C-alpha positions in Angstrom: -26.8 19.0 61.6 -23.5 17.6 60.3 -22.6 20.8 58.6 -23.2 22.8 61.7 -21.1 20.4 63.8 -18.2 20.7 61.3 -18.5 24.5 61.4 -18.4 24.5 65.2 -15.5 22.1 65.1 -13.6 24.3 62.7 -14.3 27.6 64.5 -13.3 26.0 67.8 -10.1 24.7 66.2 -9.2 28.2 65.1 -10.0 29.6 68.6 -7.9 26.8 70.1 -4.9 27.6 67.9 -5.2 31.3 68.6 -5.2 31.0 72.4 -2.8 28.2 72.5 -0.4 30.3 70.4 -0.5 33.0 73.0 0.4 30.5 75.7 3.1 28.8 73.6 4.8 32.0 72.3 4.7 33.4 75.9 6.4 30.2 77.2 9.0 30.5 74.4 9.7 34.1 75.1 9.9 33.6 78.9 13.0 31.5 78.3 15.0 34.7 77.5 13.9 36.5 80.7 15.9 36.7 83.9 13.8 38.9 86.1 11.6 36.7 88.4 8.8 39.2 88.4 8.7 39.4 84.6 8.8 35.6 84.4 5.9 35.4 86.9 3.8 37.8 84.9 4.5 36.1 81.6 3.7 32.7 83.0 0.4 34.1 84.3 -0.4 35.3 80.8 0.4 31.8 79.5 -1.8 30.2 82.1 -4.7 32.6 81.5 -4.6 31.9 77.7 -4.8 28.1 78.4 -8.4 28.4 79.8 -10.1 29.4 76.5 -7.7 27.2 74.6 -8.7 24.2 76.7 -12.4 25.0 76.4 -12.0 25.4 72.6 -10.1 22.0 72.5 -13.0 20.4 74.4 -15.4 21.9 71.8 -13.2 20.6 69.0 -13.3 17.1 70.4 -17.0 17.0 71.2 -18.1 18.5 67.9 -15.6 16.4 65.9 -16.6 13.2 67.6 -20.3 14.0 67.3 -19.9 14.7 63.6 -17.8 11.6 63.1 -20.5 9.5 64.8 -23.5 10.9 62.9 -21.7 10.5 59.6 -20.4 7.1 60.3 -16.9 8.2 59.7 -15.5 6.3 62.7 -16.9 3.0 61.4 -17.0 3.7 57.7 -13.4 3.0 56.8 -12.3 6.7 57.1 -8.8 5.9 58.4 -7.7 9.5 58.1 -10.0 10.3 61.0 -8.3 7.6 63.2 -4.9 8.9 62.1 -5.9 12.4 63.2 -7.0 11.0 66.6 -3.7 9.2 66.9 -1.7 12.3 66.1 -3.8 14.3 68.6 -3.0 11.7 71.3 0.7 11.8 70.6 0.7 15.6 70.7 -1.2 15.7 74.0 1.2 13.2 75.6 4.1 15.3 74.3 2.7 18.5 75.7 1.9 16.9 79.1 5.4 15.3 79.4 7.6 17.9 77.7 6.1 21.3 78.3 3.7 21.2 81.3 6.3 19.9 83.8 8.8 22.6 82.9 6.1 25.4 83.0 5.0 24.2 86.4 8.6 24.1 87.6 9.1 27.7 86.4 5.9 28.8 88.2 7.1 27.2 91.5 10.5 28.8 91.1 9.1 32.4 90.7 6.1 32.0 93.0 5.6 35.1 95.1 5.5 33.0 98.3 8.8 31.3 97.6 12.3 32.7 98.1 13.5 34.5 94.9 15.6 32.2 92.8 19.2 33.0 92.2 20.0 34.3 88.7 21.9 31.1 87.9 19.0 28.9 89.2 16.5 30.8 87.1 18.7 30.8 84.0 19.3 27.1 84.3 15.6 26.3 84.7 14.5 28.5 81.8 17.1 27.1 79.5 15.4 23.7 79.5 15.1 22.3 75.9 12.1 20.1 76.5 9.6 22.8 75.9 11.2 23.4 72.5 10.8 19.8 71.6 7.2 19.8 72.8 6.6 22.9 70.7 8.1 21.2 67.6 5.9 18.1 68.2 2.8 20.3 68.6 3.5 22.3 65.4 4.2 19.2 63.3 1.1 17.6 64.9 -1.1 20.6 64.0 0.1 20.5 60.4 -0.5 16.8 60.2 -4.0 17.0 61.6 -5.0 19.9 59.3 -3.6 18.0 56.3 -5.5 14.9 57.3 -8.7 16.8 57.8 -8.4 18.7 54.5 -7.2 16.0 52.2 -8.8 12.9 53.9 -6.2 10.8 52.1 -7.4 7.4 53.2 
C-alpha cells in the first residue's frame, strides 16, 4: 500500500509540474503581449491548465499525507517531511499573494465585457514584477521539495 501511495504521489507531482508549467510559462509570456485579444486567449490557456494542475496537487497532498501517516513519517522524527510541508505552505502563500492577484487583474482588464484597455494601461499592468518574484519562489520551492523528498536529509 505504501509503495502504491508513493507512486501515485510521484506521478501526480509530475502531472502537477507539467500542467502548472503550462500556466506559468503562459503567464510569463503574456507579459510581452500588447493585444488585448491575444492576452485574453493566453490567460484562458493559463486558467485551463490550472484545473488539472490543481487536481494533481490535491492528489499529491492526499497521497503524500496518507503515505506519511501509514508509515509514521509525520510522528517518527522525519523532519525532512515537515520541512517539505513548510516549503509548500510558503510557496502556496507566495503564489496566492504575488501571482494570482496580478493574473486576475489582467483577466479583468481584458475581459470581453469591459471596455478595451488603453495600450499604456495594458502595458503597465503586464509589466508588474510580482509574478516574476512568485515564479522564482515557486521554482526554488520546487527544487527544495524535490531535494528534501529525494535526500531525506534529517
